[in-house]
C-alpha positions as a Markdown table, in Angstrom:
| # | Residue | x | y | z |
|---|---|---|---|---|
| 1 | Met | 0.1 | 0.2 | 0.1 |
| 2 | Asn | 1.1 | 3.3 | -1.1 |
| 3 | Lys | 0.8 | 7.0 | 0.2 |
| 4 | Asp | -1.4 | 7.9 | -2.5 |
| 5 | Gln | -3.8 | 4.7 | -1.6 |
| 6 | Val | -3.5 | 5.6 | 2.0 |
| 7 | Lys | -4.6 | 9.6 | 1.5 |
| 8 | Gly | -7.4 | 9.3 | -0.2 |
| 9 | Ala | -9.3 | 6.7 | 1.5 |
| 10 | Ala | -9.0 | 8.6 | 4.1 |
| 11 | Lys | -10.1 | 11.3 | 2.2 |
| 12 | Glu | -12.9 | 9.0 | 0.8 |
| 13 | Val | -14.3 | 8.2 | 4.5 |
| 14 | Ala | -13.6 | 11.7 | 6.3 |
| 15 | Gly | -15.6 | 13.3 | 2.9 |
| 16 | Lys | -18.5 | 10.8 | 4.0 |
| 17 | Val | -19.1 | 12.3 | 7.3 |
| 18 | Gln | -18.9 | 15.6 | 6.0 |
| 19 | Lys | -21.8 | 14.8 | 4.1 |
| 20 | Asn | -23.3 | 12.8 | 6.4 |
| 21 | Thr | -23.4 | 15.6 | 8.9 |
| 22 | Gly | -24.3 | 18.3 | 6.0 |
| 23 | Asp | -27.4 | 15.8 | 5.3 |
| 24 | Ala | -28.0 | 15.3 | 9.6 |
| 25 | Ile | -27.8 | 19.4 | 9.8 |
| 26 | Gly | -29.3 | 20.6 | 7.3 |
| 27 | Ser | -26.7 | 21.7 | 5.4 |
| 28 | Thr | -26.3 | 21.3 | 1.7 |
| 29 | Glu | -23.1 | 23.4 | 1.7 |
| 30 | Gln | -21.6 | 20.9 | 3.6 |
| 31 | Gln | -22.6 | 17.5 | 2.0 |
| 32 | Ala | -21.7 | 19.2 | -1.1 |
| 33 | Lys | -18.0 | 20.2 | 0.2 |
| 34 | Gly | -18.3 | 16.7 | 1.6 |
| 35 | Met | -19.3 | 14.3 | -1.3 |
| 36 | Ala | -16.2 | 16.9 | -4.0 |
| 37 | Arg | -14.1 | 15.0 | -1.2 |
| 38 | Glu | -15.2 | 11.9 | -1.7 |
| 39 | Ala | -15.0 | 12.3 | -5.2 |
| 40 | Glu | -11.1 | 13.9 | -4.5 |
| 41 | Gly | -10.4 | 10.6 | -1.6 |
| 42 | Lys | -11.5 | 8.5 | -4.1 |
| 43 | Ile | -9.3 | 9.2 | -7.5 |
| 44 | Gln | -6.1 | 9.5 | -5.5 |
| 45 | Lys | -6.7 | 5.7 | -4.3 |
| 46 | Lys | -7.4 | 4.9 | -7.9 |
| 47 | Val | -3.9 | 6.5 | -8.8 |
| 48 | Gly | -2.7 | 5.1 | -5.7 |
| 49 | Asp | -3.8 | 2.1 | -7.2 |
| 50 | Ala | -2.1 | 2.3 | -10.6 |
| 51 | Arg | 0.9 | 3.0 | -8.7 |
| 52 | Glu | 1.4 | -0.3 | -7.2 |
| 53 | Thr | 0.3 | -2.0 | -10.0 |
| 54 | Leu | 2.9 | -0.3 | -12.4 |
| 55 | Lys | 5.7 | -1.3 | -9.5 |
| 56 | Asp | 4.2 | -4.5 | -9.4 |
| 57 | Ser | 4.9 | -5.0 | -13.1 |
| 58 | Ser | 8.0 | -3.6 | -13.1 |
| 59 | Asp | 9.1 | -5.8 | -10.3 |
| 60 | Arg | 7.7 | -8.9 | -12.0 |
| 61 | Ser | 9.8 | -7.5 | -14.8 |
| 62 | Leu | 12.5 | -7.4 | -13.3 |
| 63 | Asp | 12.3 | -10.4 | -11.4 |
| 64 | Ser | 11.6 | -12.5 | -15.1 |
| 65 | Asp | 14.9 | -10.6 | -16.8 |
| 66 | Asp | 17.1 | -12.1 | -13.6 |
| 67 | Asp | 16.0 | -15.5 | -13.9 |
| 68 | Thr | 15.9 | -14.6 | -17.9 |
| 69 | Asp | 20.0 | -14.0 | -16.7 |
| 70 | Arg | 20.7 | -16.8 | -15.5 |
| 71 | Thr | 19.3 | -19.0 | -17.3 |
| 72 | Leu | 21.8 | -17.6 | -20.5 |
| 73 | Ser | 24.8 | -17.4 | -18.6 |
| 74 | Arg | 24.6 | -21.2 | -17.4 |
| 75 | Lys | 26.7 | -23.5 | -20.4 |
| 76 | Pro | 25.1 | -26.8 | -21.7 |
């Protein structure tokens, strides 16, 4: 898990709380701010997910390159 995933999840939860608070007190401004914050969190979390996928893919690629190098360096 990377920092974008963590921060995104936190913003998403904070946005939900703010929206629900706005619902409870009848404040459309707080509802809108909460929805915007929640959306921002979801986007940041998706960015973190994409970065994690690229990192994992890169790590696997490097691992397979190591295997290839070992295979090529063996003499029959």
